[in-house]
C-alpha positions as CSV (number, residue, x, y, z in Angstrom):
1,M,103.9,184.3,55.7
2,S,101.2,183.3,53.2
3,V,99.4,180.0,53.3
4,S,100.7,177.3,50.8
5,L,99.3,174.2,49.3
6,K,102.0,171.6,48.7
7,L,102.1,168.9,46.0
8,K,102.7,165.3,46.9
9,P,106.2,163.9,46.3
10,N,106.5,162.1,42.9
11,V,103.1,163.4,41.7
12,K,103.0,164.1,38.0
13,S,100.8,167.2,38.3
14,R,100.1,169.1,35.1
15,V,100.7,172.3,37.0
16,L,104.4,171.6,36.8
17,A,104.1,171.9,33.0
18,G,102.1,175.2,33.1
19,H,98.5,174.0,33.5
20,P,96.6,176.3,35.8
21,W,94.8,173.6,37.9
22,V,95.7,171.4,40.8
23,F,93.4,168.5,41.9
24,A,92.8,167.4,45.5
25,N,94.5,164.0,45.0
26,E,97.7,165.8,43.9
27,C,98.2,167.5,47.2
28,E,100.1,166.4,50.3
29,A,97.2,167.7,52.5
30,L,94.2,170.0,52.0
31,L,94.1,173.3,53.8
32,P,91.4,174.1,56.4
33,A,88.0,175.1,55.0
34,E,88.5,178.7,56.3
35,H,90.7,179.2,53.2
36,D,87.9,178.2,50.8
37,G,87.4,181.0,48.3
38,E,90.6,182.8,49.2
39,V,94.0,183.2,47.6
40,V,96.8,180.7,48.5
41,D,100.3,179.8,47.2
42,C,101.1,176.5,45.6
43,R,104.5,174.8,45.9
44,D,106.1,171.7,44.6
45,R,107.4,168.9,46.9
46,T,110.7,170.8,47.3
47,G,108.9,174.0,48.4
48,R,109.5,175.8,45.0
49,F,106.9,178.5,44.5
50,L,104.5,177.7,41.5
51,G,102.2,180.6,41.7
52,T,99.2,182.3,43.5
53,G,95.7,180.9,43.0
54,I,92.2,180.5,44.4
55,Y,91.4,177.6,46.7
56,N,88.3,175.6,47.4
57,S,88.5,172.3,49.4
58,K,84.9,171.5,48.3
59,S,85.9,171.3,44.6
60,Q,87.9,168.5,42.9
61,I,90.0,171.3,41.4
62,V,91.2,172.6,44.7
63,W,93.5,175.3,43.2
64,R,93.3,177.5,40.1
65,R,96.3,179.7,39.3
66,L,95.8,183.4,39.1
67,S,99.4,184.3,38.5
68,R,103.0,182.9,38.6
69,D,103.7,185.9,40.8
70,R,102.3,186.7,44.3
71,V,99.1,188.6,43.9
72,A,96.0,189.5,45.9
73,L,92.5,189.0,44.5
74,D,91.5,192.6,45.0
75,E,90.0,195.4,43.0
76,A,93.4,196.2,41.4
77,Y,93.8,192.6,40.2
78,L,90.3,192.3,38.9
79,R,90.4,195.7,37.2
80,G,93.7,194.8,35.5
81,A,92.5,191.4,34.3
82,L,89.2,192.8,33.0
83,T,91.0,195.7,31.2
84,K,93.4,193.3,29.5
85,A,90.4,191.0,28.5
86,L,88.6,193.9,26.9
87,A,91.8,195.1,25.1
88,R,92.3,191.6,23.6
89,R,88.9,191.9,22.0
90,A,89.2,195.4,20.7
91,G,87.5,195.7,17.3
92,L,85.5,192.5,17.5
93,G,82.1,194.3,17.6
94,D,79.3,194.4,20.2
95,F,78.5,190.7,20.2
96,K,81.3,188.6,21.6
97,R,82.7,186.8,24.6
98,L,84.4,189.4,26.8
99,V,85.8,187.1,29.5
100,W,86.9,183.4,29.0
101,S,87.8,182.1,32.5
102,E,91.4,181.0,32.9
103,S,92.3,182.3,29.4
104,D,91.7,185.8,30.9
105,D,93.2,185.1,34.3
106,L,89.7,185.1,35.9
107,P,89.1,181.4,36.7
108,G,85.4,180.5,36.6
109,V,84.2,183.8,35.1
110,V,82.6,183.9,31.7
111,V,81.0,187.1,30.3
112,D,79.3,187.4,27.0
113,Q,78.3,190.8,25.4
114,F,75.0,191.1,23.5
115,G,75.0,194.8,22.5
116,S,74.2,196.8,25.6
117,T,73.6,193.7,27.7
118,L,76.2,191.6,29.4
119,V,75.5,188.0,30.5
120,A,77.9,186.8,33.2
121,Q,78.5,183.3,34.7
122,I,80.5,182.9,37.9
123,Q,81.5,179.3,38.6
124,T,84.1,179.5,41.4
125,L,83.7,180.3,45.1
126,A,86.5,182.9,45.2
127,M,84.9,184.9,42.3
128,E,81.4,184.5,43.8
129,K,82.7,186.1,47.0
130,R,83.8,189.1,44.8
131,A,80.7,189.1,42.5
132,A,79.6,192.5,43.6
133,L,83.1,194.0,42.9
134,L,83.1,192.2,39.5
135,S,79.7,193.6,38.7
136,D,80.7,197.1,39.6
137,L,83.9,196.9,37.5
138,L,82.1,195.5,34.5
139,A,79.5,198.3,34.8
140,E,82.3,200.9,35.0
141,L,84.5,199.5,32.2
142,V,81.8,198.5,29.7
143,Q,78.9,200.7,30.7
144,P,76.2,198.2,29.7
145,A,72.4,198.9,30.2
146,E,72.2,195.7,32.2
147,I,74.2,192.7,33.5
148,I,72.4,189.4,33.8
149,F,74.1,186.9,36.2
150,R,73.3,183.4,34.8
151,N,74.6,181.5,37.9
152,D,72.5,178.4,37.0
153,A,75.1,176.0,35.6
154,N,75.4,172.6,37.3
155,I,79.1,173.2,37.6
156,R,78.4,175.6,40.5
157,K,77.2,172.7,42.6
158,L,80.6,171.1,42.3
159,E,82.0,174.2,43.9
160,G,79.4,174.1,46.7
161,L,77.6,177.2,45.2
162,A,73.9,177.9,45.1
163,V,72.1,178.0,41.7
164,E,70.3,181.3,40.8
165,V,69.7,183.9,38.2
166,H,69.5,187.7,38.8
167,T,70.1,191.0,37.1
168,R,72.3,193.9,38.3
169,T,69.4,196.3,38.5
170,G,67.0,193.8,40.0
171,T,64.6,194.3,37.0
172,A,63.7,191.2,34.9
173,W,65.3,191.3,31.4
174,E,62.4,190.9,29.0
175,P,62.9,188.7,25.9
176,R,63.2,190.9,22.7
177,W,64.3,191.0,19.1
178,V,68.1,191.5,18.8
179,N,69.9,191.9,15.5
180,I,73.1,189.8,15.2
181,D,75.0,189.7,12.0
182,G,72.1,191.0,10.0
183,F,69.5,188.6,11.4
184,N,66.9,189.4,14.0
185,Y,66.7,186.7,16.8
186,W,64.2,186.5,19.6
187,L,66.5,186.3,22.6
188,D,65.7,185.3,26.2
189,L,69.0,186.1,27.8
190,Q,67.7,185.6,31.3
191,G,65.8,182.3,30.7
192,G,67.3,180.8,27.5
193,Q,70.0,178.1,27.2
194,K,73.4,179.0,28.8
195,T,74.1,182.7,28.1
196,G,71.1,182.9,25.7
197,F,72.8,182.5,22.3
198,Y,75.8,180.6,21.0
199,L,78.2,183.4,20.0
200,D,81.1,180.9,19.4
201,Q,79.7,179.7,16.1
202,R,79.0,183.2,14.6
203,Q,82.0,183.0,12.1
204,Q,81.0,179.5,11.1
205,H,77.4,180.5,10.2
206,A,78.8,182.7,7.4
207,V,81.4,180.2,6.3
208,V,78.9,177.4,5.9
209,A,76.4,179.6,4.1
210,R,79.0,180.0,1.2
211,Y,78.3,176.4,0.3
212,A,74.4,176.7,0.4
213,S,73.4,178.4,-2.8
214,G,71.0,176.2,-4.8
215,K,71.5,173.4,-2.3
216,R,69.2,171.2,-0.2
217,V,70.3,171.9,3.3
218,L,69.9,169.9,6.5
219,D,70.7,171.7,9.7
220,A,70.9,169.0,12.4
221,F,70.8,170.1,16.1
222,C,69.7,173.5,14.8
223,N,68.9,175.3,18.1
224,Q,67.6,178.7,17.2
225,G,68.2,178.1,13.5
226,S,71.3,180.3,12.9
227,F,72.9,178.0,10.3
228,A,69.6,177.4,8.7
229,L,68.8,181.2,8.4
230,H,72.2,182.0,7.0
231,C,71.8,179.2,4.4
232,A,68.3,180.3,3.5
233,R,69.4,183.9,2.9
234,A,72.4,182.6,0.8
235,G,69.9,181.1,-1.7
236,A,69.5,177.5,-0.6
237,A,66.9,175.5,-2.6
238,S,65.4,174.2,0.7
239,V,66.3,174.1,4.4
240,L,65.3,171.8,7.1
241,G,66.3,172.3,10.7
242,L,66.1,169.5,13.4
243,D,66.3,169.8,17.1
244,S,65.0,167.7,20.0
245,A,64.3,170.8,22.1
246,F,60.8,171.9,21.0
247,D,61.2,175.4,22.5
248,A,64.3,175.9,20.3
249,V,62.4,174.7,17.2
250,G,59.5,177.1,18.0
251,Q,62.0,179.9,18.3
252,A,63.8,178.9,15.1
253,K,60.4,179.1,13.2
254,K,59.7,182.5,14.8
255,N,63.2,183.7,13.7
256,A,62.7,182.5,10.1
257,E,59.3,184.1,9.8
258,H,60.4,187.4,11.3
259,N,63.4,187.6,8.9
260,G,61.2,186.7,5.9
261,L,63.1,183.5,5.2
262,K,61.8,180.1,4.0
263,A,63.1,177.3,6.2
264,D,61.3,174.4,7.8
265,F,62.0,173.2,11.3
266,L,61.1,169.9,13.0
267,G,61.2,168.7,16.6
268,A,63.0,165.4,16.5
269,N,65.8,163.3,18.0
270,V,68.4,163.6,15.3
271,F,69.7,160.0,15.7
272,D,66.2,158.6,15.4
273,W,65.4,160.9,12.5
274,F,68.5,159.6,10.6
275,T,67.5,156.0,11.5
276,A,64.1,156.5,10.0
277,Q,65.7,157.8,6.8
278,R,68.3,155.1,6.4
279,E,66.6,153.3,3.5
280,A,66.0,156.6,1.6
281,A,68.3,157.6,-1.2
282,P,70.8,160.4,-0.5
283,A,68.7,163.6,-0.5
284,W,70.9,166.4,0.9
285,D,73.6,168.5,-0.7
286,L,74.8,170.2,2.5
287,V,74.5,168.7,6.0
288,I,75.4,170.6,9.2
289,L,76.1,168.7,12.4
290,D,76.5,171.0,15.4
291,P,75.5,168.7,18.4
292,P,75.7,169.6,22.1
293,P,78.7,168.1,23.9
294,F,78.4,164.3,24.0
295,A,81.5,164.1,26.3
296,K,80.7,166.2,29.4
297,S,83.4,164.3,31.4
298,K,86.5,162.3,30.6
299,S,84.8,159.1,31.6
300,A,82.1,159.7,29.0
301,L,84.5,160.1,26.1
302,E,84.5,156.5,24.8
303,G,80.7,156.6,24.4
304,A,80.9,160.1,23.0
305,L,83.3,159.0,20.3
306,R,80.9,156.2,19.2
307,G,78.1,158.8,19.1
308,Y,80.1,161.2,17.0
309,K,81.1,158.5,14.6
310,E,77.5,157.2,14.2
311,I,76.0,160.7,13.6
312,N,78.7,161.5,11.0
313,L,78.3,158.2,9.3
314,R,74.6,158.7,8.9
315,A,75.2,162.3,7.6
316,M,77.7,161.0,5.0
317,K,75.3,158.4,3.8
318,A,72.5,161.0,3.5
319,L,74.7,163.3,1.3
320,T,74.5,163.3,-2.5
321,P,77.9,162.6,-4.3
322,G,80.0,165.7,-3.9
323,G,77.9,167.0,-1.1
324,V,79.3,169.0,1.8
325,L,79.3,168.1,5.5
326,A,80.0,170.8,8.1
327,T,80.6,168.9,11.3
328,Y,81.5,170.3,14.8
329,T,82.2,169.1,18.3
330,C,82.1,171.3,21.4
331,S,83.5,168.6,23.8
332,H,86.8,169.8,25.2
333,H,87.7,166.3,26.2
334,M,87.8,165.4,22.5
335,Q,91.1,166.3,20.8
336,D,91.5,167.1,17.2
337,A,93.3,163.8,16.4
338,Q,90.3,161.9,17.9
339,L,87.8,163.9,15.8
340,R,89.9,163.2,12.7
341,E,89.9,159.5,13.5
342,V,86.2,159.4,14.1
343,L,85.6,161.1,10.7
344,A,88.0,158.7,9.0
345,E,86.2,155.7,10.5
346,A,82.8,157.1,9.4
347,A,84.1,157.7,5.9
348,T,85.4,154.1,5.7
349,D,82.1,152.6,6.9
350,A,80.1,154.9,4.6
351,K,82.3,153.8,1.7
352,R,82.7,157.4,0.7
353,R,85.8,159.3,-0.4
354,V,86.0,162.4,1.9
355,H,88.2,165.4,1.5
356,V,88.9,168.2,4.0
357,L,87.8,171.6,2.6
358,E,88.2,173.7,5.8
359,H,89.4,173.2,9.4
360,C,87.2,175.1,11.9
361,H,88.1,176.5,15.3
362,Q,86.6,178.7,18.0
363,P,86.9,182.4,17.3
364,P,89.5,184.8,18.8
365,D,87.1,186.1,21.4
366,H,87.3,182.6,23.0
367,P,91.1,182.6,23.3
368,V,92.9,179.3,23.9
369,L,95.5,179.0,26.6
370,V,98.3,176.8,25.2
371,T,99.0,175.3,28.6
372,M,95.4,174.4,29.2
373,P,93.7,172.1,26.6
374,E,90.3,172.6,28.3
375,S,90.2,176.2,27.1
376,E,90.0,174.8,23.5
377,Y,86.6,173.1,23.0
378,L,85.1,174.0,19.6
379,R,86.6,172.4,16.5
380,G,85.2,171.1,13.3
381,Y,85.7,170.3,9.6
382,I,84.0,171.2,6.4
383,L,84.2,168.1,4.2
384,R,83.4,167.2,0.6
385,V,81.8,163.7,0.5
386,E,82.1,162.0,-2.9
C-alpha cells in the first residue's frame, strides 16, 4: 500500500478546491524524512484520495500535486509531461518558456529556451533527485546545443537544496550576442539575472513601442533596456532608461550602441530619481514602469502596495497631459483588483483623469493554472493620463 499524507480534520486546505499545494500546518502528521523527495498520496480527513504528489518535510509546502490519479515520478511520467509542455507551445518560436512548474505538471521545474540553449531551474527536492533524467529527456526532445542549470535561486534553500550553477556539457557558456525579436542583446545566460533575460515581457515590448513615435520616453527599471530599444527604433524623440543595477545599465548602453539606436541610460534608484524631479514640470509623454517584485511574500504585500502606489503616482505626475503610462507588476501575491485599486488611488492623489487603454498579461508560454493563483504573476495596464 502506498504512503499517504492526511489532512487535519476541519482544515480549510485549498487543495480541496483544486490547488496543487499542501502546507505542513494543514497535515495531521508529517511523514518520516525518508519520504523526502519521493511520491506520496494525499487524503482528506475521511481518507478520500486527493491525488499523487511530491513530498518534502523540509519545505513549508510539504506536498505538491503531480496528478489526481496514482502515478510514479519515473521516466514515462517525465517524458509525458515534457512532451505535453512542448506541444502547448508549438509555433511560439525559439525564444520562450518551455516548462512552467505546476502549470506543466512538473512542480519546481522552469525551463526557458534561448534559441539553441536551454536554461533550466530546479527548485524542488523530488525533481532535483531526477535532474539527470530531466536533463537527458530535454536533450532528447529539444536537441539543444547546451542546457544551463541555473540552480542558484534562494527558493532552493527553503527546500534544503544546495545552490549551484552548471552546464550539461561541463563547458562554461560564454556570453554572446543573441538576436531576439530583431534586436541583438549581449546575453550572459550562465551568470546574468534569473535565467538571463526576461522572456515574459517580449509581447509587451512591441505593444508599448506603438505609443512611442515622436514621444519623450522614460523607461524606469529598464534592466537590459528592451522597452527602451523598442521605443527608440519606433521613432521616439528621446529615450532615457533608469535602473539601480549598474551592470544592467552598462549592458543596456552596450545593447543600444550595438543596435545603432539612440537611447540614454542612467544608474539610479528610481524612487530617488523621481523624488529629485518632483518640482520639475511634466516632461515625459510615455513612462514605462516595470519594477522587480515588491511583494516577494504575502507578509510583504501591504508595504508593496504602498510602493506600487507611490511609484505610479510619481509617474503620473511626470507625464504631460494625454501622456501614456505602461505599468506592470510581477508580484503573484498582488491580484488584479489590488493593482486597479492602487492605480485608482494614484490617479486620485495625482489629480489626473486616467483611462485604461489596454490590459496586459503574461504570454501563453507562461500558462496560468486556474486552480493556482500563484501561476499568474505578470499583469499590467497601459493608461492614458490626462
